[in-house]
Rosetta silent file (secondary structure, phi, psi, omega in degrees, C-alpha in Angstrom):
SEQUENCE: MEQKALHVVAGVIRRGGYVLIAKRFPGGPHGGYWEFPGGKVESGEHERDALIRELREELDISVEVEERWGEVIHSYPHATIRLAFYFCDISSGTPRAVGCEKVKWVRSENLHQYPMPEADSEIVNAMSSP
SCORE:     score description
SCORE:     0.000 S_00000001
   1 L     0.000  133.056 -176.344   -5.615   35.980   -9.644 S_00000001
   2 L   -86.686  138.952 -179.959   -2.360   34.203  -10.431 S_00000001
   3 L   -79.447  141.936  175.967   -2.571   30.587  -11.459 S_00000001
   4 E   -66.240  146.175  173.647   -0.748   27.882   -9.586 S_00000001
   5 E  -114.606  124.479 -178.443    2.086   26.120  -11.301 S_00000001
   6 E  -118.730  138.354  176.080    2.556   22.439  -10.503 S_00000001
   7 E  -101.776  119.274 -172.020    5.456   20.094  -11.310 S_00000001
   8 E  -132.393  148.007  176.195    4.102   16.617  -11.685 S_00000001
   9 E  -122.977  156.564  177.958    5.525   13.203  -12.699 S_00000001
  10 E  -141.635  147.926  178.576    3.761   10.096  -14.104 S_00000001
  11 E  -106.516  128.162  168.959    4.815    6.560  -14.713 S_00000001
  12 E   -92.804   98.611 -173.566    4.135    4.708  -17.942 S_00000001
  13 E  -105.814  111.118 -173.145    4.140    1.160  -16.722 S_00000001
  14 E  -107.060  145.810  176.142    3.915   -1.444  -19.535 S_00000001
  15 E  -152.107  112.513  172.349    3.518   -5.120  -19.433 S_00000001
  16 L    53.403   46.784  179.588    2.930   -7.381  -22.459 S_00000001
  17 L    86.703   -4.491 -179.207    1.012   -4.901  -24.636 S_00000001
  18 E  -111.656  155.011  176.482   -0.839   -3.453  -21.632 S_00000001
  19 E  -126.182  138.727  176.711   -0.442   -0.132  -19.772 S_00000001
  20 E   -82.600  126.977  175.005   -1.380    0.552  -16.212 S_00000001
  21 E  -124.880  160.044  179.772   -3.754    3.396  -15.572 S_00000001
  22 E  -124.988  141.066  174.110   -5.400    4.713  -12.329 S_00000001
  23 E   -94.682  123.204 -178.461   -8.803    6.198  -11.733 S_00000001
  24 L   -66.336  149.529  172.800   -8.899    9.401   -9.718 S_00000001
  25 L   -65.296  147.368  174.629  -11.272    9.583   -6.755 S_00000001
  26 L   -54.020  153.836 -178.778  -14.505   11.410   -7.432 S_00000001
  27 L    82.188  163.675 -178.170  -14.476   15.172   -6.676 S_00000001
  28 L    68.238  177.106 -178.223  -11.692   17.653   -7.107 S_00000001
  29 L   -60.108  128.632  175.383  -10.051   18.448  -10.423 S_00000001
  30 L    66.935   21.682  177.845  -10.553   15.624  -12.951 S_00000001
  31 L   -53.608  134.760 -179.351  -12.387   13.432  -10.385 S_00000001
  32 L    81.661   -3.635 -179.516  -13.369   10.101  -11.921 S_00000001
  33 L   -89.809  159.342  174.252  -10.960   10.450  -14.867 S_00000001
  34 E   -91.453  150.727  179.658   -8.236    7.947  -15.656 S_00000001
  35 E  -153.709  168.081  168.834   -4.536    8.887  -15.647 S_00000001
  36 L   -77.209  133.128 -176.945   -1.028    7.547  -15.724 S_00000001
  37 L   -64.755  148.006  178.909   -0.179    7.092  -11.979 S_00000001
  38 E   161.932 -150.540  179.412    2.111    9.541  -10.306 S_00000001
  39 E   170.877 -165.632 -173.307    1.837   12.866   -8.493 S_00000001
  40 E   -75.013  144.422  175.897    3.474   16.104   -7.431 S_00000001
  41 L   -87.265  124.198  179.399    7.170   16.721   -7.189 S_00000001
  42 L   -76.771  159.893  178.809    7.977   18.230   -3.721 S_00000001
  43 L   -58.767  131.198 -179.443   10.260   21.211   -3.407 S_00000001
  44 L    76.859    1.662 -176.775   13.894   20.130   -3.707 S_00000001
  45 L   -95.967  139.566  171.629   12.916   16.545   -4.813 S_00000001
  46 L   -75.660  147.975 -178.942   14.187   14.981   -8.046 S_00000001
  47 H   -50.264  -48.040 -178.190   11.623   13.804  -10.583 S_00000001
  48 H   -57.351  -47.465 -177.715   12.709   10.187  -10.308 S_00000001
  49 H   -62.372  -41.607  177.857   12.594   10.173   -6.522 S_00000001
  50 H   -60.520  -41.285 -176.186    9.121   11.771   -6.559 S_00000001
  51 H   -67.641  -36.785  177.228    7.853    9.134   -8.982 S_00000001
  52 H   -60.329  -47.809 -178.169    9.222    6.287   -6.839 S_00000001
  53 H   -63.899  -47.647 -177.225    7.573    7.855   -3.745 S_00000001
  54 H   -61.045  -43.569  179.328    4.278    8.558   -5.479 S_00000001
  55 H   -67.353  -32.878  175.622    3.877    5.086   -7.008 S_00000001
  56 H   -68.520  -42.351  176.433    4.625    3.495   -3.602 S_00000001
  57 H   -65.702  -48.695 -174.965    1.912    5.772   -1.967 S_00000001
  58 H   -78.946  -34.618 -173.641   -0.641    5.463   -4.648 S_00000001
  59 H  -120.479   -6.972 -177.280   -0.228    1.874   -5.838 S_00000001
  60 L    59.938   46.734 -178.933    1.825    0.120   -3.137 S_00000001
  61 L  -134.308  157.818  166.308    4.528   -0.894   -5.605 S_00000001
  62 E  -108.601  139.916 -173.142    8.227   -0.322   -6.012 S_00000001
  63 E  -128.052  158.887  166.431    9.493    0.592   -9.487 S_00000001
  64 E  -102.083  117.707 -178.488   12.654    0.945  -11.455 S_00000001
  65 E   -86.484  123.670 -179.593   12.388    4.293  -13.230 S_00000001
  66 E   -90.458 -146.726  179.114   13.707    4.106  -16.769 S_00000001
  67 E   -66.509  149.600  173.291   14.161    6.897  -19.335 S_00000001
  68 E   -74.185  118.567 -170.944   12.295   10.144  -19.326 S_00000001
  69 E   -85.306  -35.009 -176.208    9.846    9.772  -22.130 S_00000001
  70 E   176.416 -179.173  178.492    8.553   13.268  -22.457 S_00000001
  71 E  -146.274  143.633  178.649    7.002   16.310  -20.914 S_00000001
  72 E  -128.070  134.642  169.774    3.676   18.111  -21.411 S_00000001
  73 E  -109.789  124.820 -174.572    2.818   21.633  -20.215 S_00000001
  74 E  -141.777  134.852  178.155   -0.876   22.204  -19.963 S_00000001
  75 E   -98.681  121.662  170.987   -2.992   25.042  -18.457 S_00000001
  76 L  -104.349  165.763  177.490   -6.161   24.035  -16.682 S_00000001
  77 L   -58.101  -30.628 -174.994   -8.515   26.489  -15.092 S_00000001
  78 L   -96.304  -14.961  178.959   -7.155   25.635  -11.577 S_00000001
  79 E  -174.809  161.175  171.913   -3.397   25.370  -12.524 S_00000001
  80 E  -105.898  124.214 -175.167   -0.774   25.076  -15.043 S_00000001
  81 E  -114.163  148.900  176.532    1.077   21.727  -14.792 S_00000001
  82 E  -114.828  108.112 -172.403    4.437   20.604  -16.113 S_00000001
  83 E  -114.003  115.453  177.073    3.965   16.798  -16.383 S_00000001
  84 E   -97.024  132.093 -179.977    7.069   14.631  -16.945 S_00000001
  85 E  -112.557  132.616  175.290    6.539   11.049  -18.074 S_00000001
  86 E  -126.251  142.424  170.265    8.871    8.172  -17.411 S_00000001
  87 E   -74.049  142.814  179.824    8.759    4.525  -18.416 S_00000001
  88 E  -139.434  148.860  171.617    8.849    2.338  -15.312 S_00000001
  89 E  -118.485  140.751  178.718    9.122   -1.296  -14.493 S_00000001
  90 E   -75.584  123.209  179.771    7.601   -2.823  -11.320 S_00000001
  91 E   -97.875  -26.471  173.872   10.409   -4.314   -9.170 S_00000001
  92 E  -161.387  153.683 -176.905    8.180   -5.500   -6.374 S_00000001
  93 L    94.807  164.222  172.478    4.513   -5.534   -5.376 S_00000001
  94 L  -119.463  126.313 -175.601    1.280   -5.886   -7.222 S_00000001
  95 L   -51.003  132.296  171.418   -0.504   -2.592   -8.168 S_00000001
  96 L  -144.104  151.574 -177.443   -3.552   -1.901   -5.931 S_00000001
  97 L   -72.630  100.925 -178.753   -5.721    1.084   -5.476 S_00000001
  98 L  -111.285  -53.978  176.880   -4.418    2.853   -2.326 S_00000001
  99 L  -106.116   26.213  179.765   -4.342    6.475   -3.332 S_00000001
 100 L  -150.321  172.188 -179.573   -6.812    6.186   -6.185 S_00000001
 101 L   -74.700  -44.041  176.014  -10.236    4.720   -6.813 S_00000001
 102 E  -160.493  163.859  175.876   -9.071    1.799   -8.946 S_00000001
 103 E  -121.358  154.931 -179.687   -6.310    0.552  -11.166 S_00000001
 104 E  -153.420  135.149  169.672   -6.571   -1.232  -14.531 S_00000001
 105 E   -89.214  127.249 -177.956   -4.235   -2.794  -17.122 S_00000001
 106 E  -126.464  140.538  176.541   -5.455   -1.635  -20.549 S_00000001
 107 E   -60.770  138.725 -176.304   -4.319   -2.588  -23.951 S_00000001
 108 H   -52.794  -42.407 -176.537   -2.285    0.281  -25.380 S_00000001
 109 H   -69.949  -10.868 -178.070   -4.509    0.644  -28.406 S_00000001
 110 H  -101.604    0.459 -178.464   -7.605    0.959  -26.114 S_00000001
 111 H   -57.138  -31.691 -177.128   -6.313    3.858  -24.014 S_00000001
 112 H   -65.353  -17.815 -177.119   -8.371    6.373  -26.059 S_00000001
 113 H   -78.496  -11.022 -176.758  -11.571    4.685  -24.648 S_00000001
 114 L  -107.995  124.761  179.263  -10.849    6.031  -21.108 S_00000001
 115 L   -60.914  122.449 -179.526  -11.586    9.667  -20.174 S_00000001
 116 L  -128.425  154.626  170.790   -8.322   11.328  -19.179 S_00000001
 117 L   -61.504  157.256 -170.714   -7.185   14.853  -18.359 S_00000001
 118 H   -57.283  -41.512 -177.466   -5.860   16.643  -21.421 S_00000001
 119 H   -59.938  -42.328  177.750   -2.197   16.333  -20.402 S_00000001
 120 H   -66.374  -41.209 -179.134   -2.478   12.535  -20.090 S_00000001
 121 H   -61.820  -31.477  177.667   -4.431   12.401  -23.398 S_00000001
 122 H   -67.145  -35.599  176.630   -1.450   14.106  -25.163 S_00000001
 123 H   -67.212  -40.912  174.178    0.760   11.245  -24.034 S_00000001
 124 H   -59.417  -39.333 -179.327   -1.702    8.704  -25.297 S_00000001
 125 H   -68.230  -36.863  177.849   -1.695   10.446  -28.637 S_00000001
 126 H   -68.411  -37.901 -179.596    2.135   10.469  -28.670 S_00000001
 127 H   -65.483  -26.875  179.455    2.158    6.731  -27.852 S_00000001
 128 H   -82.843  -18.553 -179.704   -0.121    6.147  -30.838 S_00000001
 129 L   -71.507  143.321  179.234    1.993    8.025  -33.310 S_00000001
 130 L   -67.959    0.000    0.000    4.256    6.066  -35.527 S_00000001
């Protein structure tokens, strides 16, 4: 059986030493885990446009997408994902859980305390590196 390949984007939204994370709904792959908010890039869609759309749908916010911070490729049992991360600033709205179970502002140094899918954990590790 051939494994699915998914192209995904996520936003690293920082504010005063805190980073915004979202908790996935229970059930499904990584249900109940925390992640950097974002989602799938649709066919023909640019990463930045996908991230703006996903953050509007998931958190009811508008964002300014800054530089592309990195990319992680990770194989899970259900799919191989290519996850691109961008720094973002909220331009309007207050993050609220629309397409996720809950959202939380967490101090950057405490991100390791939240269970995350392996791809997101790699970004946390990179953020912690000098």
